[in-house]
TIRO-369397 format. One line per field, with one value per residue (C-alpha): residue number from 1; y, x, z. Coordinates in nm, 3 decimals. Layout:
BEGIN
resi [NUM;...]
yy [Y;...]
xx [X;...]
zz [Z;...]
//
This chain:
BEGIN
resi [1;2;3;4;5;6;7;8;9;10;11;12;13;14;15;16;17;18;19;20;21;22;23;24;25;26;27;28;29;30;31;32;33;34;35;36;37;38;39;40;41;42;43;44;45;46;47;48;49;50;51;52;53;54;55;56;57;58;59;60;61;62;63;64;65;66;67;68;69;70;71;72;73;74;75;76;77;78;79;80;81;82;83;84;85;86;87;88;89;90;91;92;93;94;95;96;97;98;99;100;101;102;103;104;105;106;107;108;109;110;111;112;113;114;115;116;117;118;119;120;121;122;123;124;125;126;127;128;129;130;131;132;133;134;135;136;137;138;139;140;141;142;143;144;145;146;147;148;149;150;151;152;153;154;155;156;157;158;159;160;161;162;163;164;165;166;167;168;169;170;171;172;173;174;175;176;177;178;179;180;181;182;183;184;185;186;187;188;189;190;191;192;193;194;195;196;197;198;199;200;201;202;203;204;205;206;207;208;209;210;211;212;213;214;215;216;217;218;219;220;221;222;223;224;225;226;227;228;229;230;231;232;233;234;235;236;237;238;239;240;241;242;243;244;245;246;247;248;249;250;251;252;253;254;255;256;257;258;259;260;261;262;263;264;265;266;267;268;269;270;271;272;273;274;275;276;277;278;279;280;281;282;283;284;285;286;287;288;289;290;291;292;293;294;295;296;297;298;299;300;301;302;303;304;305;306;307;308;309;310;311;312;313;314;315;316;317;318;319;320;321;322;323;324;325;326;327;328;329;330;331;332;333;334;335;336;337;338;339;340;341;342;343;344;345;346;347;348;349;350;351;352;353;354;355;356;357;358;359;360;361;362;363;364;365;366;367;368;369;370;371;372;373;374;375;376;377;378;379;380;381;382;383;384;385;386;387;388;389;390;391;392;393;394;395;396;397;398;399;400;401;402;403;404;405;406;407;408;409;410;411;412;413;414;415;416;417;418;419;420;421;422;423;424;425;426;427;428;429;430;431;432;433;434;435;436;437;438;439;440;441;442;443;444;445;446;447;448;449;450;451;452;453;454;455;456;457;458;459;460;461;462;463;464;465;466;467;468;469;470;471;472;473;474;475;476;477;478;479;480;481;482;483;484;485;486;487;488;489;490;491;492;493;494;495;496;497;498;499;500;501;502;503;504;505;506;507;508;509;510;511;512;513;514;515;516;517;518;519;520;521;522;523;524;525;526;527;528;529;530;531;532;533;534;535;536;537;538;539;540;541;542;543;544;545;546;547;548;549;550;551;552;553;554;555;556;557;558;559;560;561;562;563;564;565;566;567;568;569;570;571;572;573;574;575;576;577;578;579;580;581;582;583;584;585;586;587;588;589;590;591;592;593;594;595;596;597;598;599;600;601;602;603;604;605;606;607;608;609;610;611;612;613;614;615;616;617;618;619;620;621;622;623;624;625;626;627;628;629;630;631;632;633;634;635;636;637;638;639;640;641;642;643;644;645;646;647;648;649;650;651;652;653;654;655;656;657;658;659;660;661;662;663;664;665;666;667;668;669;670;671;672;673;674;675;676;677;678;679;680;681;682;683;684;685;686;687;688;689;690;691;692;693;694;695;696;697;698;699;700;701;702;703;704;705;706;707;708;709;710;711;712;713;714;715;716;717;718;719;720;721;722;723;724;725;726;727;728;729;730;731;732;733;734;735;736;737;738;739]
yy [-5.395;-5.610;-5.690;-5.974;-6.175;-6.551;-6.574;-6.535;-6.866;-6.721;-6.919;-7.204;-7.154;-7.431;-7.518;-7.416;-7.689;-7.646;-7.737;-7.726;-7.411;-7.391;-7.224;-6.885;-6.742;-6.440;-6.114;-5.877;-5.566;-5.421;-5.530;-5.163;-5.140;-5.302;-5.448;-5.662;-5.539;-5.682;-5.803;-5.973;-6.318;-6.284;-6.061;-5.951;-5.958;-5.786;-5.777;-5.677;-5.926;-5.907;-6.138;-6.411;-6.753;-6.788;-6.591;-6.736;-6.556;-6.708;-6.680;-6.706;-6.832;-6.926;-7.287;-7.445;-7.286;-7.012;-7.234;-7.099;-7.248;-7.149;-7.165;-7.100;-6.978;-6.956;-6.618;-6.581;-6.409;-6.225;-5.971;-5.679;-5.788;-5.815;-6.133;-6.136;-6.362;-6.381;-6.580;-6.669;-6.673;-6.429;-6.166;-5.844;-5.936;-6.204;-6.219;-6.281;-6.257;-6.366;-6.627;-6.564;-6.822;-6.741;-6.712;-6.698;-6.500;-6.224;-6.092;-6.010;-5.854;-6.133;-6.294;-6.484;-6.716;-6.880;-6.960;-6.592;-6.474;-6.116;-5.828;-5.671;-5.339;-5.216;-5.376;-5.137;-5.323;-5.483;-5.715;-5.952;-5.943;-5.932;-6.197;-6.106;-6.423;-6.625;-6.700;-6.335;-6.330;-6.468;-6.569;-6.800;-6.623;-6.713;-6.697;-6.320;-6.280;-6.196;-6.351;-6.682;-6.603;-6.656;-6.646;-6.583;-6.913;-6.936;-6.957;-7.230;-7.135;-7.033;-6.678;-6.687;-6.737;-6.466;-6.167;-5.931;-6.009;-5.801;-5.780;-5.701;-5.400;-5.230;-4.892;-4.783;-4.839;-4.465;-4.334;-4.077;-3.767;-3.440;-3.206;-2.857;-2.655;-2.383;-2.105;-2.090;-1.740;-1.851;-2.171;-2.225;-2.572;-2.764;-3.065;-3.349;-3.715;-3.905;-4.057;-3.798;-3.523;-3.684;-3.947;-3.701;-3.450;-3.359;-3.411;-3.697;-4.025;-4.276;-4.528;-4.281;-4.132;-4.185;-4.282;-4.148;-4.106;-3.914;-3.682;-3.596;-3.572;-3.235;-3.168;-3.198;-3.000;-2.729;-2.681;-2.653;-2.406;-2.200;-2.169;-2.077;-2.379;-2.440;-2.757;-3.049;-3.218;-3.570;-3.770;-4.084;-4.281;-4.534;-4.885;-4.899;-5.150;-5.082;-5.131;-5.456;-5.282;-5.103;-5.430;-5.591;-5.297;-5.328;-4.991;-4.908;-4.664;-4.414;-4.153;-4.412;-4.321;-4.681;-4.778;-5.129;-5.040;-4.727;-4.779;-4.914;-4.702;-4.791;-5.015;-4.946;-4.582;-4.697;-4.772;-5.118;-5.177;-5.090;-5.301;-5.597;-5.547;-5.540;-5.320;-5.206;-5.059;-4.900;-4.732;-4.623;-4.460;-4.272;-4.147;-4.044;-3.849;-3.663;-3.587;-3.443;-3.231;-3.094;-3.013;-2.805;-2.629;-2.812;-2.972;-3.294;-3.317;-3.654;-3.690;-3.966;-4.169;-4.278;-4.263;-4.602;-4.902;-5.084;-5.374;-5.211;-5.282;-5.548;-5.810;-5.684;-5.889;-5.986;-5.856;-5.731;-5.528;-5.727;-6.054;-5.927;-5.822;-5.581;-5.430;-5.343;-5.118;-5.039;-4.822;-5.051;-4.962;-4.918;-5.238;-5.414;-5.488;-5.705;-5.396;-5.106;-4.746;-4.575;-4.201;-4.196;-4.334;-4.598;-4.890;-4.878;-4.610;-4.656;-4.592;-4.316;-4.388;-4.694;-4.670;-4.900;-4.696;-4.380;-4.553;-4.702;-4.358;-4.179;-4.451;-4.433;-4.050;-4.052;-4.320;-4.116;-3.797;-3.931;-4.200;-4.065;-3.695;-3.599;-3.230;-3.250;-3.434;-3.363;-3.575;-3.709;-3.675;-3.548;-3.511;-3.891;-3.872;-3.651;-3.843;-3.983;-4.203;-3.980;-3.657;-3.453;-3.306;-3.044;-3.144;-3.507;-3.718;-3.792;-3.416;-3.338;-3.617;-3.522;-3.140;-3.183;-3.476;-3.379;-3.502;-3.412;-3.083;-2.905;-3.064;-2.906;-3.070;-2.993;-3.118;-3.196;-3.064;-3.265;-3.624;-3.778;-3.833;-3.633;-3.259;-3.350;-2.997;-2.861;-2.610;-2.375;-2.591;-2.784;-2.700;-2.490;-2.541;-2.734;-2.574;-2.650;-2.685;-2.384;-2.502;-2.160;-2.000;-2.227;-2.185;-1.810;-1.736;-1.971;-1.806;-1.456;-1.503;-1.775;-1.872;-1.520;-1.394;-1.657;-1.529;-1.181;-1.296;-1.437;-1.106;-1.233;-1.042;-1.157;-1.183;-0.897;-0.918;-0.949;-1.305;-1.243;-0.960;-1.200;-1.473;-1.215;-1.110;-1.456;-1.592;-1.440;-1.571;-1.927;-1.894;-1.597;-1.768;-1.933;-1.879;-1.710;-1.363;-1.394;-1.755;-1.987;-1.705;-1.638;-1.937;-2.186;-2.120;-2.333;-2.135;-2.324;-2.286;-2.645;-2.967;-3.330;-3.362;-3.164;-2.966;-2.852;-2.469;-2.500;-2.708;-2.460;-2.206;-2.459;-2.679;-2.618;-2.980;-3.280;-3.540;-3.853;-4.123;-4.283;-4.378;-4.622;-4.498;-4.339;-3.997;-4.022;-3.984;-3.658;-3.335;-3.134;-2.820;-2.704;-2.323;-2.321;-2.122;-2.238;-1.882;-1.971;-2.307;-2.640;-2.778;-2.648;-2.341;-2.134;-1.827;-1.829;-1.901;-1.535;-1.479;-1.813;-1.726;-1.398;-1.579;-1.817;-1.526;-1.370;-1.698;-1.754;-1.398;-1.394;-1.711;-1.578;-1.228;-1.348;-1.375;-1.739;-2.027;-2.090;-2.432;-2.488;-2.817;-2.966;-2.866;-2.566;-2.344;-2.452;-2.471;-2.844;-3.023;-3.345;-3.288;-3.214;-3.523;-3.386;-3.723;-3.913;-4.121;-4.434;-4.290;-4.400;-4.267;-3.953;-3.824;-3.766;-3.731;-3.372;-3.300;-3.095;-3.016;-2.647;-2.406;-2.036;-1.938;-2.201;-2.073;-1.730;-1.857;-2.048;-1.730;-1.541;-1.797;-1.787;-1.402;-1.377;-1.629;-1.422;-1.097;-1.283;-1.405;-1.067;-0.873;-0.928;-0.721;-1.027;-1.245;-1.096;-1.322;-1.163;-1.069;-0.717;-0.472;-0.176;0.051;0.161;-0.055;0.005;0.385;0.342;0.622;0.400;0.147;-0.215;-0.256;0.010;-0.091;0.160;0.226;0.312;0.682;0.617;0.684;0.436;0.191;0.277;-0.029;-0.038;-0.063;-0.412;-0.536;-0.416;-0.604;-0.285;-0.358;-0.618;-0.330;-0.222;-0.146;-0.307;-0.096;-0.309;-0.129;-0.250;-0.113;0.158;-0.103;-0.279;-0.149;-0.076;-0.291;-0.160;-0.439;-0.308;-0.557;-0.507;-0.804;-0.654;-0.739;-0.390;-0.155;0.080;0.399;0.387;0.685;0.616;0.676;0.917;0.644;0.787;1.052;0.866;0.733;0.390;0.176;-0.101;-0.441;-0.668;-0.662;-0.964;-0.840;-0.900;-1.250;-1.243;-1.008;-0.772;-0.514;-0.282;0.086;0.265;0.507;0.683;0.965;0.974;1.120;1.015;0.776;0.469;0.261;-0.102;-0.363;-0.581;-0.897;-0.794;-0.725;-0.480;-0.472;-0.150;-0.113;0.215;0.268;0.367;0.679]
xx [3.589;3.859;4.157;4.397;4.666;4.659;5.009;4.836;4.664;4.317;4.159;4.302;4.240;4.049;3.996;3.678;3.426;3.192;2.819;2.522;2.332;1.954;1.763;1.594;1.264;1.261;1.315;1.034;1.248;1.372;1.730;1.840;1.802;2.120;2.142;1.926;1.562;1.349;0.997;0.776;0.841;1.213;1.450;1.507;1.875;2.048;2.421;2.630;2.901;2.889;3.171;3.080;2.949;2.749;2.681;2.557;2.391;2.534;2.328;2.574;2.502;2.721;2.727;2.897;3.227;3.175;3.186;3.038;2.711;2.632;2.325;2.384;2.140;2.205;2.106;1.946;2.112;2.298;2.060;2.264;2.532;2.306;2.223;1.895;1.677;1.412;1.502;1.233;1.278;1.572;1.516;1.663;1.979;2.086;2.465;2.540;2.794;2.832;3.050;3.132;3.221;3.397;3.723;4.047;4.283;4.469;4.666;4.337;4.202;3.965;3.993;3.663;3.725;3.419;3.641;3.627;3.309;3.241;3.083;2.785;2.897;2.547;2.543;2.404;2.550;2.886;2.992;3.267;3.642;3.914;4.178;4.478;4.623;4.650;4.279;4.175;4.377;4.235;4.580;4.833;5.070;5.374;5.420;5.481;5.158;5.353;5.245;5.397;5.653;5.531;5.180;4.916;4.758;4.401;4.392;4.140;4.135;3.784;3.780;3.440;3.572;3.834;3.643;3.364;3.012;2.729;2.422;2.065;1.952;1.624;1.644;1.316;1.444;1.475;1.281;1.433;1.605;1.546;1.831;1.883;1.983;2.179;2.261;2.621;2.671;2.601;2.806;3.100;3.256;3.419;3.628;3.633;3.692;3.404;3.650;3.912;3.668;3.507;3.755;3.862;3.575;3.458;3.085;3.055;3.008;3.283;3.076;2.984;3.322;3.445;3.115;2.829;2.627;2.902;2.926;2.560;2.586;2.474;2.832;2.964;2.682;2.719;3.084;2.996;2.716;2.940;3.195;2.925;2.970;2.686;2.819;3.041;3.240;3.322;3.617;3.491;3.230;3.159;3.280;3.659;3.944;4.314;4.576;4.774;5.105;4.949;4.806;5.148;5.295;5.025;4.875;4.536;4.380;4.254;4.135;3.928;4.022;4.006;3.648;3.515;3.149;2.996;2.653;2.739;2.841;3.159;3.055;3.357;3.228;2.901;2.852;2.930;2.566;2.481;2.766;2.636;2.286;2.404;2.426;2.062;2.137;2.462;2.255;1.994;2.272;2.411;2.063;2.015;2.335;2.236;1.893;2.018;2.273;1.995;1.789;2.085;2.102;2.422;2.453;2.643;2.880;3.048;3.401;3.350;3.604;3.472;3.814;3.940;3.863;4.031;4.130;4.465;4.675;4.669;4.777;4.575;4.303;3.980;3.696;3.427;3.461;3.765;3.582;3.282;3.512;3.801;3.711;3.366;3.507;3.878;4.094;4.318;4.643;4.585;4.698;4.758;4.431;4.604;4.755;4.576;4.620;4.656;4.605;4.521;4.846;4.633;4.691;4.376;4.139;3.774;3.704;3.450;3.425;3.221;2.841;2.834;3.091;2.893;2.574;2.708;2.856;2.518;2.312;2.535;2.514;2.133;2.110;2.307;2.119;1.766;1.766;2.033;1.969;2.324;2.355;2.657;2.959;3.326;3.478;3.826;4.066;3.779;3.980;3.964;3.594;3.609;3.873;3.796;4.110;4.408;4.230;4.013;3.678;3.502;3.172;3.219;2.899;2.930;2.939;2.655;2.446;2.511;2.468;2.134;2.006;1.677;1.817;2.184;2.175;2.054;2.321;2.659;2.900;3.266;3.570;3.929;4.027;4.344;4.473;4.808;4.749;4.840;4.756;4.597;4.561;4.227;4.124;3.854;3.775;3.470;3.120;2.862;2.721;3.022;3.265;3.651;3.894;4.115;4.473;4.590;4.429;4.589;4.938;4.907;4.790;5.058;5.330;5.225;5.204;5.466;5.726;5.766;5.802;6.077;6.245;6.237;6.378;6.673;6.727;6.575;6.339;5.977;5.708;5.461;5.092;4.918;4.836;4.696;4.480;4.334;4.256;4.106;3.866;3.733;3.980;3.829;4.103;3.981;3.607;3.470;3.484;3.190;2.887;2.697;2.825;3.034;3.108;3.062;3.070;3.283;3.143;3.269;3.606;3.639;3.895;4.108;4.454;4.468;4.293;4.318;4.601;4.905;5.016;4.754;4.728;4.938;5.205;5.225;5.376;5.583;5.762;5.962;5.970;5.742;5.800;5.619;5.837;5.534;5.397;5.692;5.788;6.118;5.963;5.924;5.549;5.358;5.427;5.758;5.573;5.448;5.509;5.536;5.753;5.877;5.968;6.317;6.318;6.178;5.909;5.755;5.918;5.756;5.966;5.812;5.456;5.327;5.475;5.332;4.992;4.986;5.070;4.777;4.545;4.666;4.593;4.251;4.145;4.258;4.048;3.736;3.749;3.808;3.533;3.441;3.342;3.563;3.665;3.817;3.982;3.869;4.100;4.249;4.019;4.229;4.569;4.597;4.916;5.012;5.375;5.477;5.316;5.167;5.020;4.873;4.642;4.744;4.742;4.420;4.552;4.621;4.840;4.534;4.257;4.179;4.312;4.052;4.254;4.299;4.559;4.451;4.597;4.394;4.077;4.162;4.221;3.897;3.716;3.894;3.772;3.423;3.418;3.546;3.285;3.010;3.131;3.112;2.767;2.630;2.772;2.696;2.998;3.213;2.991;2.969;2.796;2.956;3.320;3.443;3.447;3.627;3.332;3.015;2.701;2.328;2.361;2.616;2.874;3.147;3.307;3.239;3.604;3.886;4.257;4.467;4.820;4.938;4.879;4.511;4.516;4.433;4.717;4.895;4.892;5.271;5.315;5.149;5.468;5.678;5.742;5.642;5.285;5.270;5.140;4.799;4.434;4.114;3.796;3.492;3.157;2.848;2.629;2.482;2.280;2.555;2.871;3.174;3.472;3.834;4.098;4.446;4.732;5.096;5.271;5.622;5.849;5.864;5.600;5.442;5.225;4.879;4.647;4.275;4.099;3.803;3.547;3.203;3.357;3.254;3.451;3.609;3.557;3.810;3.648;3.947;4.327;4.553;4.794;4.533;4.514;4.138;3.861;3.791;3.536;3.745;3.674;3.905;3.755;3.946;3.849;3.928;4.282;4.402;4.699;4.796;5.110;5.055;5.266;5.481;5.297;4.945;4.590;4.332;3.968;3.762;3.393;3.215;2.844;2.689;2.511]
zz [0.336;0.472;0.247;0.314;0.132;0.059;0.196;0.535;0.452;0.525;0.239;0.037;-0.335;-0.512;-0.873;-1.046;-1.095;-1.391;-1.341;-1.570;-1.482;-1.458;-1.748;-1.691;-1.817;-2.044;-1.866;-1.809;-1.819;-2.139;-2.229;-2.242;-1.857;-1.730;-1.382;-1.144;-1.083;-0.801;-0.842;-0.576;-0.720;-0.835;-1.026;-1.381;-1.487;-1.783;-1.834;-2.131;-2.258;-2.637;-2.717;-2.460;-2.553;-2.224;-1.901;-1.570;-1.287;-0.969;-0.638;-0.351;-0.002;0.289;0.404;0.720;0.811;0.562;0.258;-0.068;-0.193;-0.539;-0.756;-1.129;-1.384;-1.756;-1.904;-2.248;-2.533;-2.640;-2.798;-2.915;-2.672;-2.380;-2.173;-1.987;-1.777;-1.502;-1.193;-0.941;-0.581;-0.557;-0.295;-0.145;0.043;-0.204;-0.276;-0.632;-0.916;-1.281;-1.457;-1.829;-2.084;-2.408;-2.597;-2.401;-2.612;-2.402;-2.697;-2.865;-2.547;-2.456;-2.116;-2.062;-1.769;-1.595;-1.291;-1.205;-1.019;-1.147;-0.963;-1.135;-1.293;-1.206;-0.855;-0.589;-0.292;-0.229;0.057;0.137;0.162;-0.090;-0.054;-0.266;-0.419;-0.730;-0.757;-0.833;-1.155;-1.479;-1.587;-1.409;-1.172;-0.978;-0.598;-0.631;-0.827;-1.142;-1.473;-1.567;-1.849;-2.194;-2.334;-2.069;-1.965;-1.824;-1.446;-1.340;-0.964;-0.838;-0.731;-0.562;-0.206;-0.252;-0.390;-0.275;-0.409;-0.541;-0.318;-0.410;-0.210;-0.126;-0.289;-0.128;0.224;0.282;-0.012;-0.255;-0.141;-0.311;-0.424;-0.286;-0.589;-0.408;-0.656;-0.771;-0.645;-0.286;-0.302;-0.074;-0.119;0.159;0.039;0.294;0.352;0.533;0.774;0.802;0.895;1.186;1.325;1.589;1.595;1.943;2.000;1.756;1.954;1.928;1.740;1.470;1.401;1.052;0.920;0.702;1.023;1.182;0.886;0.944;1.321;1.469;1.586;1.233;1.086;1.352;1.249;0.878;0.947;1.179;0.894;0.642;0.419;0.165;-0.006;0.110;-0.158;-0.049;-0.169;-0.338;-0.150;-0.427;-0.338;-0.372;-0.353;-0.271;-0.541;-0.532;-0.458;-0.155;-0.018;-0.042;0.159;0.430;0.320;0.187;-0.065;0.188;-0.063;-0.255;-0.618;-0.719;-0.789;-0.733;-0.808;-0.968;-0.808;-0.464;-0.160;0.013;0.307;0.539;0.590;0.737;1.103;1.236;1.286;0.923;0.791;1.003;0.868;0.514;0.198;0.222;0.556;0.430;0.150;0.403;0.617;0.308;0.219;0.585;0.564;0.254;0.393;0.718;0.544;0.317;0.620;0.744;0.395;0.296;-0.054;-0.106;-0.398;-0.479;-0.616;-0.878;-1.067;-1.403;-1.572;-1.457;-1.240;-0.959;-1.197;-1.262;-1.572;-1.830;-1.583;-1.287;-1.103;-1.276;-1.064;-1.292;-1.620;-1.750;-1.726;-1.934;-2.218;-2.205;-2.549;-2.406;-2.143;-2.158;-2.387;-2.575;-2.765;-3.138;-3.316;-2.989;-2.814;-2.555;-2.394;-2.232;-2.344;-2.009;-1.993;-1.612;-1.463;-1.285;-1.522;-1.724;-1.872;-1.947;-2.310;-2.365;-2.738;-2.626;-2.587;-2.285;-2.095;-2.152;-2.061;-1.741;-1.641;-1.714;-1.539;-1.237;-1.208;-1.252;-0.973;-0.725;-0.823;-0.833;-0.557;-0.315;-0.373;-0.461;-0.560;-0.781;-0.903;-0.931;-1.209;-1.138;-1.445;-1.644;-1.964;-1.999;-2.006;-2.318;-2.521;-2.861;-2.851;-2.835;-2.870;-2.632;-2.748;-2.540;-2.694;-2.649;-2.663;-2.289;-2.207;-2.443;-2.288;-1.932;-1.972;-2.148;-1.935;-1.757;-1.432;-1.445;-1.621;-1.298;-1.075;-1.021;-1.260;-1.170;-1.356;-1.264;-1.607;-1.680;-1.718;-1.799;-2.164;-2.481;-2.423;-2.096;-1.953;-2.047;-1.778;-1.913;-2.211;-2.087;-2.196;-2.006;-1.741;-1.617;-1.376;-1.355;-1.074;-1.160;-1.119;-1.276;-0.975;-0.726;-0.878;-0.913;-0.552;-0.405;-0.625;-0.532;-0.155;-0.110;-0.369;-0.495;-0.140;-0.083;-0.395;-0.268;0.073;-0.128;-0.311;-0.637;-0.860;-0.813;-1.079;-1.138;-1.037;-1.383;-1.328;-0.976;-1.110;-1.365;-1.110;-0.860;-1.146;-1.215;-1.473;-1.785;-1.997;-1.928;-1.875;-2.086;-2.422;-2.581;-2.806;-2.514;-2.430;-2.116;-2.176;-1.883;-1.626;-1.318;-1.113;-1.368;-1.195;-0.885;-0.709;-0.456;-0.296;-0.156;-0.214;-0.087;-0.333;-0.222;0.087;0.342;0.393;0.718;0.535;0.250;0.486;0.685;0.430;0.106;0.019;0.036;0.309;0.183;0.353;0.525;0.174;0.138;-0.211;-0.118;-0.135;-0.507;-0.515;-0.502;-0.678;-0.655;-0.772;-0.438;-0.463;-0.085;0.153;0.493;0.595;0.654;0.842;0.728;0.961;1.287;1.439;1.703;1.611;1.256;1.367;1.345;0.995;0.881;1.013;0.828;0.508;0.570;0.626;0.293;0.106;0.252;0.211;-0.151;-0.208;-0.046;-0.197;-0.560;-0.817;-0.866;-0.654;-0.353;-0.235;0.110;0.211;0.536;0.825;0.654;0.858;1.158;0.977;1.015;0.910;0.738;0.846;0.494;0.335;0.009;-0.114;0.182;-0.041;0.155;0.496;0.686;1.017;1.222;0.946;0.730;0.991;1.098;1.449;1.618;1.939;1.878;1.996;2.053;1.717;1.547;1.699;1.583;1.230;1.223;1.328;1.041;0.792;0.916;0.929;0.559;0.440;0.621;0.450;0.120;0.187;0.304;0.015;-0.357;-0.447;-0.378;-0.596;-0.942;-1.189;-1.494;-1.577;-1.511;-1.801;-1.631;-1.734;-1.551;-1.570;-1.542;-1.486;-1.204;-1.232;-1.086;-1.312;-1.210;-1.126;-1.112;-1.071;-0.878;-0.805;-0.451;-0.525;-0.567;-0.938;-1.205;-1.266;-1.599;-1.838;-1.860;-1.478;-1.457;-1.614;-1.329;-1.000;-0.827;-0.945;-0.661;-0.445;-0.583;-0.511;-0.650;-0.620;-0.681;-0.734;-0.550;-0.830;-0.607;-0.409;-0.212;-0.058;-0.272;-0.176;-0.171;-0.156;-0.085;-0.143;-0.056;-0.210;-0.151;0.126;0.253;0.406;0.143;0.164;-0.016;-0.089;-0.087;-0.424;-0.469;-0.552;-0.483;-0.254;0.058;0.349;0.352;0.664;0.748;0.730;0.769;0.794;0.739;0.998;1.276;1.409;1.485;1.351;1.640;1.528;1.320;1.373;1.131;0.884;0.600;0.373;0.003;-0.051;0.295;0.336;0.531;0.559;0.474;0.631;0.399;0.267;0.375;0.261;0.386;0.289;0.323;0.253;0.147;0.159;-0.171;-0.073]
//
């Protein structure tokens, strides 16, 4: 979607001209089904605008020189707040929007303005450009697009030529796509951006790079399969729009967390051919992508943003929801309905106390699941979705509805368990069967292997390893609670060290500080809590490369050997860099795109990641479904987990409180059917001697060593009671056959 500014004089704004609309026949579809539904002889329309005095369906066509030709139809209603009608002759491919009449009283939270052409909140296709200028605001603005001082006055400029339009699509173009339902214990998630993953990927034809089709190209799929990925989690692909302040700076919202349509795919990620053919072809390309990934055994999870919309704050542009009634969608300040109560930091927050907000979100999720075949969803700022005003409720009606819905309850439902509102951190507090991004895991692993190591290098006392032990074991402190014994289980913890938001894995070991100057916010944006370590010098340094690579291997091995569901960020398997930018949300360029030109060390690291994922896949000992008890199970003489000191004896409880506990052993039982796994960790900055435990009395075979750049067929065997010297800041993995 192209975005321009009126200051470029692309379109001259004109005043809205009111015309008498044509009447419509009664709708054939029940008013509870919102949206536009195609019949052989026309369309049924249903839209919610409970406080409006009139709603018009506007069929949009292009005349000579791109002029807007508009046919207006008066909808019937409202019935329980819904306006409906049947309009003959409207077909697939028709551009349309709505004009809403009613009270203009911004201080009361009502901005009905028929001069603004509104997108259908249920529209399944979006097309057209956004021309940032005075016409897109429902109130009068000055030349800088700021509100005219004083009470907000209604803006009578016609927005139709300046905003994208909804488009009626053919949902049956590709048919429906079935979900995969990969079990949680076999799931390895790969977080990626449609454009960023393939813009430079060798083997993907130039015309397919950065597109849905490019994501499903055999070259992309081969890479994912070679790694052992079972699910790709895509940054938002619902239609988006850049924030006003980014447009004014000449930047764009690359990540896409600024939703323009909850049912429509983002058209700019489709091939040029599909974009030219129209939204039905864009949807077909999305379905084709999902289908081809499914054929390869790879699930598709969508990052979805139901917490806010692209309309911004109280004085943002009017594109859709605002024009149908702010109080029907947005969270308003108590006692001051003219102002938004923003808990997202994005200017507005959708209010999940409202039935229509919950209905729209559930309808959207079902559409993507049933029609497109999406296997799961990651909910951005999910705490907002569970707020009853100021307070969060883990059993909010939205969560109850979603987790019991016959379609959605079998999909993977993943939360980003925080927002910016009151008591916004809620990791571990969502209902089953939802899973949470575990930020406690991220922080702990980074601290243990990076910021604590930096502290020791400066002669300071590091933290002990109690927190790391908890995260390695599946974070029972967060996920074991609940009415069902065992709570939500280990796989409710989405373990990650990096994500799209923050440093890449390569940058974690290269930079102590963020370098976000390219975002044009004076380096104020992005987190300062990086828990990174540059190993002694900020930025690239060939002399530090070996040490940094070992730290990367420690981080990725900890991730893949921990109980829970691992998530890897695209490009981390090759140690990609963003040159210290930890918030490149507005960088649609080589800074964010994965650079696939690999140096030998990157090929080695990619092989390491693939090897560790394969070990995880081949051995259930790395994928326990329940939390450890420290006792034998099912007749197995070996406890399910044993924590050992360097001398091979059980770790005394008091010793966990000492920094010396940063060197320890974890013996995980394979239950007598799989191998036992011995993980030896030396988190100190000096070598340490370790004695092998008795275990089952059988030898231990070296399976992996973080001091080795590339897995090379390890041939070391150690007997119980024998010793080894472990290099500082390193991990070793040994496997022992059960009998």
